[in-house]
NUNUSE-602586 format. One record per residue (C-alpha): residue number from 1; x, y, z. Coordinates in nm, 3 decimals. Layout:
N
     k        c1        c2        c3
   NUM         X         Y         Z
...
***
This chain:
232
     k        c1        c2        c3
     1    -0.429    -0.404     2.740
     2    -0.418    -0.068     2.564
     3    -0.697     0.155     2.446
     4    -0.899     0.465     2.518
     5    -1.229     0.461     2.701
     6    -1.490     0.708     2.577
     7    -1.619     0.908     2.875
     8    -1.796     1.183     2.680
     9    -2.141     1.036     2.742
    10    -2.093     1.049     3.120
    11    -2.203     1.350     3.321
    12    -1.950     1.546     3.529
    13    -1.999     1.361     3.863
    14    -1.987     1.023     3.684
    15    -1.671     1.119     3.499
    16    -1.512     1.242     3.822
    17    -1.579     0.907     3.989
    18    -1.439     0.712     3.694
    19    -1.117     0.917     3.691
    20    -1.074     0.937     4.069
    21    -0.729     0.862     4.205
    22    -0.565     0.877     4.545
    23    -0.757     0.646     4.775
    24    -1.106     0.526     4.868
    25    -1.413     0.692     4.722
    26    -1.776     0.655     4.829
    27    -2.048     0.752     4.581
    28    -2.404     0.806     4.704
    29    -2.649     0.759     4.419
    30    -3.009     0.655     4.381
    31    -3.169     0.397     4.154
    32    -3.127     0.469     3.784
    33    -2.848     0.721     3.838
    34    -2.585     0.518     3.653
    35    -2.397     0.340     3.934
    36    -2.323     0.031     3.725
    37    -2.219     0.248     3.431
    38    -1.969     0.429     3.653
    39    -1.829     0.106     3.797
    40    -1.784    -0.060     3.458
    41    -1.626     0.248     3.301
    42    -1.400     0.282     3.603
    43    -1.281    -0.077     3.562
    44    -1.231    -0.036     3.187
    45    -1.038     0.288     3.247
    46    -0.810     0.123     3.504
    47    -0.726    -0.160     3.264
    48    -0.695     0.039     2.942
    49    -0.532     0.358     3.063
    50    -0.386     0.299     3.409
    51    -0.212    -0.027     3.327
    52    -0.390    -0.230     3.595
    53    -0.406    -0.603     3.521
    54    -0.761    -0.744     3.511
    55    -0.680    -1.002     3.780
    56    -0.587    -0.718     4.018
    57    -0.946    -0.588     4.015
    58    -1.236    -0.724     4.219
    59    -1.585    -0.600     4.141
    60    -1.860    -0.683     4.389
    61    -2.234    -0.627     4.369
    62    -2.543    -0.746     4.552
    63    -2.736    -0.965     4.307
    64    -2.650    -1.224     4.043
    65    -2.843    -1.017     3.788
    66    -2.632    -0.708     3.858
    67    -2.310    -0.911     3.841
    68    -2.411    -1.057     3.503
    69    -2.494    -0.708     3.376
    70    -2.153    -0.581     3.486
    71    -1.977    -0.865     3.304
    72    -2.180    -0.806     2.987
    73    -2.099    -0.435     2.984
    74    -1.729    -0.499     3.046
    75    -1.713    -0.742     2.755
    76    -1.806    -0.447     2.533
    77    -1.600    -0.179     2.709
    78    -1.292    -0.392     2.777
    79    -1.269    -0.697     2.545
    80    -1.048    -0.972     2.681
    81    -1.106    -0.879     3.045
    82    -1.214    -1.233     3.137
    83    -0.972    -1.251     3.430
    84    -1.168    -0.986     3.617
    85    -1.320    -1.109     3.944
    86    -1.684    -0.997     3.918
    87    -1.955    -1.140     4.141
    88    -2.191    -1.096     4.432
    89    -2.066    -1.065     4.789
    90    -2.157    -1.427     4.851
    91    -2.013    -1.577     4.532
    92    -1.692    -1.378     4.571
    93    -1.650    -1.492     4.930
    94    -1.732    -1.854     4.840
    95    -1.467    -1.852     4.568
    96    -1.204    -1.709     4.804
    97    -1.296    -1.950     5.084
    98    -1.250    -2.249     4.853
    99    -0.920    -2.113     4.724
   100    -0.791    -2.040     5.076
   101    -0.977    -2.309     5.269
   102    -0.689    -2.396     5.500
   103    -0.649    -2.037     5.616
   104    -1.025    -2.001     5.667
   105    -1.045    -2.340     5.844
   106    -1.318    -2.473     5.616
   107    -1.331    -2.771     5.381
   108    -1.240    -2.686     5.023
   109    -1.538    -2.890     4.901
   110    -1.787    -2.738     5.147
   111    -2.157    -2.757     5.063
   112    -2.363    -2.438     5.075
   113    -2.691    -2.487     5.263
   114    -2.990    -2.286     5.149
   115    -3.275    -2.169     5.374
   116    -3.458    -2.503     5.364
   117    -3.141    -2.699     5.445
   118    -3.069    -2.463     5.732
   119    -3.417    -2.496     5.882
   120    -3.406    -2.875     5.847
   121    -3.082    -2.879     6.043
   122    -3.233    -2.662     6.316
   123    -3.541    -2.887     6.337
   124    -3.316    -3.186     6.407
   125    -3.127    -2.989     6.672
   126    -3.451    -2.885     6.844
   127    -3.564    -3.247     6.851
   128    -3.234    -3.371     6.993
   129    -3.229    -3.097     7.257
   130    -3.593    -3.167     7.344
   131    -3.695    -2.808     7.267
   132    -4.041    -2.699     7.156
   133    -4.032    -2.599     6.785
   134    -4.334    -2.378     6.844
   135    -4.149    -2.169     7.102
   136    -3.817    -2.186     6.917
   137    -3.940    -2.180     6.560
   138    -3.673    -2.297     6.312
   139    -3.729    -1.990     6.091
   140    -3.685    -1.761     6.391
   141    -3.372    -1.945     6.506
   142    -3.224    -1.932     6.155
   143    -3.287    -1.557     6.150
   144    -3.121    -1.517     6.491
   145    -2.815    -1.711     6.377
   146    -2.796    -1.511     6.055
   147    -2.827    -1.183     6.246
   148    -2.546    -1.288     6.480
   149    -2.320    -1.365     6.184
   150    -2.400    -1.028     6.028
   151    -2.281    -0.873     6.354
   152    -1.971    -1.098     6.342
   153    -2.070    -1.280     6.661
   154    -2.010    -1.648     6.726
   155    -2.221    -1.861     6.963
   156    -2.012    -1.755     7.264
   157    -2.044    -1.384     7.182
   158    -2.422    -1.348     7.184
   159    -2.559    -1.111     7.448
   160    -2.739    -1.317     7.713
   161    -3.010    -1.105     7.875
   162    -3.284    -1.364     7.913
   163    -3.332    -1.740     7.941
   164    -3.454    -1.731     7.581
   165    -3.121    -1.579     7.470
   166    -2.938    -1.857     7.650
   167    -3.133    -2.122     7.458
   168    -3.069    -1.940     7.128
   169    -2.696    -1.943     7.201
   170    -2.716    -2.315     7.279
   171    -2.894    -2.384     6.950
   172    -2.643    -2.168     6.762
   173    -2.351    -2.361     6.915
   174    -2.502    -2.698     6.825
   175    -2.582    -2.568     6.476
   176    -2.222    -2.464     6.417
   177    -2.089    -2.798     6.540
   178    -2.319    -2.995     6.312
   179    -2.254    -2.773     6.012
   180    -1.881    -2.830     6.059
   181    -1.933    -3.205     6.087
   182    -2.130    -3.198     5.758
   183    -1.871    -2.982     5.583
   184    -2.142    -2.723     5.518
   185    -2.170    -2.345     5.528
   186    -2.482    -2.131     5.511
   187    -2.506    -1.804     5.318
   188    -2.423    -1.599     5.628
   189    -2.108    -1.806     5.675
   190    -1.966    -1.706     5.338
   191    -1.900    -1.348     5.444
   192    -1.859    -1.425     5.817
   193    -1.590    -1.689     5.766
   194    -1.390    -1.483     5.518
   195    -1.396    -1.176     5.741
   196    -1.283    -1.388     6.037
   197    -0.993    -1.526     5.832
   198    -0.890    -1.179     5.714
   199    -0.903    -1.029     6.063
   200    -0.728    -1.322     6.232
   201    -0.446    -1.367     5.981
   202    -0.235    -1.064     5.885
   203    -0.049    -1.260     5.619
   204    -0.371    -1.364     5.447
   205    -0.508    -1.011     5.459
   206    -0.186    -0.873     5.309
   207    -0.191    -1.143     5.040
   208    -0.540    -1.046     4.924
   209    -0.458    -0.675     4.947
   210    -0.164    -0.731     4.712
   211    -0.375    -0.943     4.478
   212    -0.671    -0.706     4.455
   213    -0.526    -0.359     4.413
   214    -0.872    -0.218     4.332
   215    -1.197    -0.319     4.502
   216    -1.512    -0.174     4.348
   217    -1.848    -0.225     4.516
   218    -2.154    -0.158     4.302
   219    -2.419    -0.191     4.572
   220    -2.374    -0.216     4.946
   221    -2.593    -0.278     5.253
   222    -2.470    -0.022     5.504
   223    -2.673    -0.198     5.776
   224    -2.478    -0.522     5.730
   225    -2.183    -0.513     5.971
   226    -2.013    -0.816     5.816
   227    -2.020    -0.658     5.469
   228    -1.878    -0.334     5.612
   229    -1.589    -0.516     5.778
   230    -1.523    -0.711     5.460
   231    -1.480    -0.406     5.236
   232    -1.289    -0.200     5.489
***
């Protein structure tokens, strides 16, 4: 795809980020400073002037709204760039997990459980384990499981300092077993499972690295350990 991308309306730092070459680049910018503009112009520049194929680029952002905005802008800047992989962290990971389900050890047709599905599952586990839902509130247990997955910890890796922690680990283990039996993943699983697959399988990691030559992240939670391990 040939063409020239107009960068005259960008300021100097924005233009520098768009034209950057030679390795990773982190840009710190506040709200309204043009982060999405930089990302979309960077992608359009790579395709039009650096000869990068659209399918070799993966653009990731935090919300569905931001992902839709990126796609809309790229349709104007880089017509015909439909093969670009643009999406949120979760949608991108879900797509890759389905495509590489055997490597990730998940069902290709997995169901994604939302918060209400997750809490319903935990309520059933509490009942079967004869645990008090007032002491081990489903919402609290769901949060604990989600926090563990953000830290890339499975049920057997949780720090056990109290009897309460021991029960949480027990609930987490039962939760994972039942989710697997149902062929279901929760939102935390989408990143957690992909990171596990990438870190446990060198061939898979190399395959994705060859596929996606450029990874561009529009917005990132630096407090989310799983997200950090995914992009690095």
